[in-house]
N, C-alpha and C positions, 0 to 999 in steps of 0.2 A: 307133885313132882316139881322140882325147881326148874326155872327157865334156863335154857341154854343160851349163852351169849357169844357173839362173835365180836372180838375186839379188833375190828378192822375198819378202814375208811372206805366209803363208797363214793364213786364219782358219777354223778348224773350225766352220762356221756352225751346224750342228745337232748337234754333238757335245757333249752336256751334261757329259761328263767332262773336256773339254779346253777351258779358257777362254783359255789363252795362245796367242800367235802363234808359229808354228813356221817356221824357215827351210826352204825347199823347193829342192832341187836335183834336176834330172833327169839321171840317168846313162844312158849308152848300153850298159853292160854290168853284170852283177851283181858287187857287192862286198858283203861282210858288213856293212860300216858304212853302206852307202847306205840311203836310205828310199824312193826312187822310181826305177824303171828302165824305160826305154822303148827296146826293142832292135829294130833292123831286121834281118830275116833269116828263115831257115827255122826253124820251131819246134824241130825235132829237134836242130839245131846249137846253138841257144841253150840248150836244156835241158841239154846237156853241161856248161855253165858253172855250173849251179846244184847245190850240194852235196846229198847225201842228206838227207831228212827236214828240209827247210828251210821248206816252205810249209804254212800252216795252212788256207788255203782256195783251191781252184782253182775259178774260176767263169768260164764261157765259153759262147759259142754257136758251135760249130764250123761249118765249111762244110757245107752241106746236100746237096752234089752236085746242085745245081739248074742248073748251067751258067752261073752268074753270071760276070761278066768276070774275077773273080779265081780261078776254079776251072774245071778241065776235067771235064766230065761223063763218068762211067764207069759200068759196071754196078754195081748195089747191092752185089753180093758183093765186087767189087774195091774199092769205096769203103770198106766196113767193114774189109777186110783192111789197107788203107792206114792206117787209124786205130790198129791194134793196136800198132805200135812206139811211137807217140806216147803211147798210154795206159800202156804199160809204164814209160816214162820219167816220166810224170806220177805214177805210183804211187811211183816211186823217190824223187822230190823231196818227196812229201807226208809230213808229219809223222805219226807214230803218233797216232791220235786226230783227225787232220785230216779235212776234208770236201772232196768234189767236188760241185759243182752244174753239171750238164750240161744246157744248155737247147737243145732241138731241136724241130723241127716234123715235117712229113711229107715224104717223097719220093714224087713222083707220076710214074709211067711209063705211057704209053699209057692214061691214065685210071684206072689202078689205084693205090690209095694204100698206101704202105709206111710204117707208123708207126716212125719212127727210134728213139724211146725204147725200144720193145719190142725192136728189133733190137740196140740198144746194150747192153741189160741183160745178155745172156750174156757180152759182152766184159768188162764190169766184174766180173762174178761170177768169171770166169776168173782175175782178179787177186786174188781174195779179199776184195773190198770188200762192204760190207753196205748194202743199200738202206734208208734211213730214211723217205723220203717220195717219192711221185710227185706233184709239185705241178702244178696246172693254172693256166696263165696265160691268162686270157680277155681278148680285146679285141673291140671292137664294130665295127671297120672293117677292110676288106681287099678283095681281089679277089672278084668275084661269079662263082660257078660256074654253069654252065648244064646240066651233066649229073650233078651230085651236089650235096649240100648245101654251101653256102659254109663254108669253114674259118674258125673264129673263136677257135681256141685253139692254144697250144703247151704243151709240158711241160718241167718241170725235174726231172731225176733227182738226188736228194740221196743220195749215198753217203758212208759213213765208212770210215776205215781203222782198224778195231778197234771195240771196244764202249765204250771210255772216250773220249768226244768232248765238245767244247764245244757247249752249247746254251743260249743266253741268251734265255729266254722274255720276261722283263720288258720289254726295249727294243722288242719287236715286238708286245706285247699290243694288242688292239683293244678299244674300249669295249663293255661288255656290253649286250646287247639289253634285258635285264631286270635292272638292277642292284639293284632292290628285292626280288628273289626271296629267300625265307627258307627255312631248313631246316624241315621239317615234322615231324621226329621226332628222337630221340636227344638226346645231351647239348647239342647246339647248336640245339635246337628254338627257333624264333623269331629266330635270328640270321641275318644275311645269308649266303647260301650261296656267293656268288661271291667273286672277288678284287677288292679296291678298285682295283687297277691295270688291270683289264680281263681279257679272256679270251684264250685261245689262238686265233690266227687260222685254224687248221686248214690243210689242204693244198689247199683250193679257195678262192682268194682273190678278193674283189671289193672294190675301193676306191670307195666311193660316198658321196655326200651328206656327212653330218656324222660318220659312223662307217664302219668297214670291217666291216659286219655281215652281208653276204651270203655271206661266206666263199669267194669266188672271187677270185683275183688278177686283177681286171679293171683292169689298168693299161694306159692307152692305148698302142698301138704307135706307133712314130715315123714318122708320115706327113708330108705336105707342110706342114700347119699346126701341127705339134708344135714347141714352142720349142727343142727340142734337135736338130732336123733338120739333117743334113749331107748330103754327096753319097753316103754309103754306102747301098747298096740294102737292106741287112738290119740296120740299126742297132737295137739294143734300148735301152730307156730306162734312165737311171741309177737311177730309182726301183725298177726290177725287181731290181737288184743290192743296193740298200741294205739290204733286209730280210735277205738272205743274209749280208751283211757283219756286220750288227749281231747277228744270232742265232748265227752260227757262228764268230766270231773275237773276240779280245780286242784292246785297244789295242796298237799297235806290233807286231802280228803281221803276217806276210807274206800278201798276197792276190795270186794269180797268174792272169792271163788269157792263155792261150797263143795265142789268136786275137783280139788286142786290138782290131782294127778302128780305130774313131775314139776309143777310150779310155774308153768309158762305165764299165767296171768299175774302171778306175784312178781316175776322178773319184769314184766312190762310196767307194772305199777311202780315198783321201786326205781326203775330206770328213768321215770318221768316225775319223780319227787312226790309220789302219793304214798299214803299208808296202805298196808295190804294185810288181809287175813285170808288164809287158805286152810281148809280142813280136808283130810284124806284118811280113809280107813285102812289102806294097804301100807304097812310099815315100809316095805321096799320102795314104793313110789315116794313116800314122804322123805326118806333118807336121800333119794336122788334129788328131790326138790330142794332140800336143805343144802346139799352139796352144790347145786347149780347157783343158789343164792350166794354161797360162800365164794364160788368161782367168779361170779359177777362182781362181787365186792372187791376181789383181788385183780380184776381185769383179765381173767383167764377164760371166761365163758364164751364159747363160740356162738354167735348169733348171726342170723341173716339180716343185714341192715334193711330197715323199712324203705321200700321203694327201689331196692336193688333190681336191675334188669333180670328178667327170667332168661336163662340160657337158651339161645337159639342155635341149633346145629347149622354148620356151614354147608353141609352136603358132602364134605370130604371125609367125614368120619366113617369108619368101617360099618358101624351099626346103621348108618343111613343109606348104605348101598343095597340095591335089590340083589338078593342071593342069586347066584348063577343058576341054581336048580329051578328057580322060578322062571327065569328067562328061557331056559332050555325047554321047559314044559309048555 
């Protein structure tokens, strides 16, 4: 099948290192000279087309075994075993020093919670990968549970292939809470103790108000009123991927999402001047991903800006008022 091409220009809107416009072409299969690949098909088949040690960052949210329309629900043991061949191939295509960011939630069976990040840990360790962070992604909205506390977080496991890996802290620093804090002893006594570019955001992120100071990745999940919402039932926000892309890759390196869905990871990669590969087995989702990339290239894609304040109700909104029936009772 011939590659489809988009003859448009793309502006790396927030990439401070790339001011020029770049030609964007979407290819349907991997070629070393391509910059953006969106492939339809089974991930294991598509992985065979990617050479060894090509990818700098693999970032994805795999199927959770929840019985969604695009997955068949099986036992948790069978689910994990089915992931092993894919993980082995991902390890093969990952560069030495490359990173994997594996974003998962919980599998719930008959009311019992199985934390997928803990269950995945041993699989990654079998491959010889090293865990650098277990990042908490917190969000304020979701389904309300009646027989347990409502779940409001998921996790990102960040593994590296080897001990010499890329970590760009400066692009993802957050403003210091106390920038005026001074050294109180030693040769730097009386001088500022922090970094003028901000502090390390830690592995527990919250993006709030004017700074990311709570250190929880509290990035809104993609629900009905989110500007990025599509028909995908488990869509993650572009903002979630951006920090991984900026911190763990360099410009023009390959970012790969093996379960691309509607293309959020690809948008994040392209936005910051990286090459991107995504594969998706559902034609409907792939077409949406392709259209989102076209819309981004034309400046029409609605995105929630990285670090934008989360809406805080004033207390005057009708939905924040206590119903009169509650008061009367």
